[in-house]
C-alpha positions in Angstrom: -1.8 -19.6 16.2 1.7 -19.7 14.7 3.5 -16.4 14.9 4.5 -16.6 11.2 0.8 -16.2 10.3 0.5 -12.8 12.1 2.0 -10.6 9.2 -0.2 -12.1 6.4 -3.2 -11.8 8.6 -2.5 -8.1 9.4 -2.0 -7.4 5.7 -5.4 -9.1 5.0 -7.0 -7.1 7.8 -5.6 -3.9 6.3 -7.1 -4.7 2.9 -10.4 -5.6 4.4 -10.4 -2.4 6.5 -9.7 -0.3 3.4 -12.6 -2.0 1.5 -15.0 -1.7 4.4 -14.2 1.9 5.3 -13.6 3.4 2.0 -15.4 1.1 -0.4 -14.3 0.4 -4.0 -13.7 4.1 -4.7 -10.4 3.8 -2.9 -8.9 1.3 -5.4 -5.7 3.3 -5.9 -5.1 3.2 -2.1 -5.9 -0.6 -2.1 -3.6 -1.1 -5.0 -0.8 0.7 -3.3 -1.4 -1.2 0.0 -1.3 -4.6 -1.9 1.8 -3.7 -3.8 3.6 -2.6 -0.7 2.5 -5.8 1.1 3.7 -7.9 -1.8 7.0 -6.2 -2.0 7.6 -6.8 1.8 6.5 -10.4 1.5 8.8 -11.0 -1.4 11.8 -9.2 0.2 11.3 -11.2 3.4 12.3 -14.4 1.5 15.4 -13.0 -0.1 18.9 -12.1 1.0 19.7 -9.6 3.6 20.9 -6.9 1.1 17.7 -7.2 -0.9 15.6 -6.8 2.3 17.6 -3.6 3.2 17.2 -2.1 -0.3 13.5 -2.9 -0.3 13.0 -1.3 3.1 14.9 1.8 2.0 12.8 2.1 -1.2 9.5 1.7 0.7 10.6 4.2 3.3 11.5 6.7 0.5 8.1 6.0 -1.3 6.3 6.5 2.0 7.9 9.8 2.6 7.3 11.0 -1.0 3.6 9.9 -0.9 2.7 11.4 2.3 4.3 14.8 1.8 1.6 17.5 1.2 -1.3 15.1 1.2 0.5 12.5 -1.1 -1.2 9.2 -1.0 -4.5 10.6 0.1 -4.4 13.2 -2.7 -3.7 10.5 -5.4 -7.2 8.9 -5.4 -8.9 12.3 -5.7 -6.5 13.4 -8.5 -7.2 10.2 -10.4 -10.9 10.6 -9.9 -10.8 14.2 -11.2 -8.7 13.2 -14.1 -10.8 10.3 -15.2 -14.3 11.8 -14.4 -16.4 12.8 -17.4 -16.8 16.6 -17.7 -20.2 18.1 -16.9 
């Protein structure tokens, strides 16, 4: 297997793992995962400066989303905000 196929296969495995383990209820997490994967894939084909800026932006987003529950808190917050009242 060519080594350049490893990153796309890992990204696909991550997507499948999210769907298999969390189901369709985790669509915000799946959307964030797919967006980050697409950003990295696009940045890998650009100039060095763009790769550095993309990496920095993703690192900042990762820190912001994982602080105090962050990314795992977002799906529950969206579910609470969009659920019909009882």
